[in-house]
C-alpha positions, 0 to 999 in steps of 0.5 A: 927251394931246392937250392935251400934244401942243400943248405938246410944244415947251415940254416939250422947251425946259424939259426940256433945262435943268439945272432944269426946275422952276417954283416959286411961292409965294403967299397962297391965299384960301380959304373959312373951312372950320374951323367946318364941320370942327368941326361935322362932326368932321373934321380941317382939314388932311385936309379941305383935303388932300382938296380939294388933291388932287381939285383936282390931278386936275381941273387936267389939267397936274398929271397929267402925268409922265415915265416911262421917258423918255416923257410919261404922264398919271396916272389916279389919285393915292396921297395922301401927306404929311409928318409929324413923330415924337416927335423932331420928325423928318420922316417920310412918310405914305401911304394909299389914296385914298377918294372918301368924304370921311370915310373919306379923312380917317380913313385920313389920320389913321390913316396920320399916326398910323403914321408919327408913331410910327416912329423910322426913315424910313417906307420904304413909298414904296420898295416902289412900282412906278415907275408908283405912284411917279409917282401921287403929289404931295409934300405938306407942311404947315408950320403954324408959319410964315407963310413967303414962299418955300420950295425943295422937294428934288428927286430930279432937278433935270432932271426934277421931274415929280412936283409938290410943294405946301406950305402954312403958317400960316392967317390970318384974312381979310376976309368969312369967308375964310382966307389961307395961304402955299401953294407949288407946284413942278412941271415947267414943260414941263407947268405955267405960272403959269396952271395954278397960278392954275387950281389955286388957284381949284379948291382954293377951289372944292372946299372951297366944294362941301364946305361948301356949305349943303345939301350932302350930309354926308361919308358914313360909311366 
């Protein structure tokens, strides 16, 4: 929390505003990890989800939350993301973290399948403790659209302390790269544009490590 104390005055400034959210949408450049996913039999969305969440944990500013009126730093993440059911209605998938990439993907797929079979809204999140509710980021994927802007809903305009992420349709980029629209919404008292840049760089770095030649293969669960 020492790093946060250096910016407590920035937090006070933005937290007093009607909306403390900063929301940036940008083209995210990544290594093309899809061939590696095909070789490994792993779903690309879930590999990217893992890379995004690992990056969140490494950029400290994305770990700050407000709980009981006090700023805290979370120590873990509960993975969650949106899915659609048979009627194309939104639902929420949540699962327990695993450091094992293959197990992470398997748990994510199981959570997706369970949530997508539900007609009613999945209320698992409502049973979380106040701290567990903060141990999330909100993730959605819109693979049909190369969007250029997005507005994430917030439970409280004055306290958007749980970051929201969205990404969209992939497109080929030069030199074996991919590009996709990526959106970050966070509390401006915690996160500036520079930290969003750090997150983008870290996501790409996480994928580079995952697909690097000679890297240990993802362990079986």
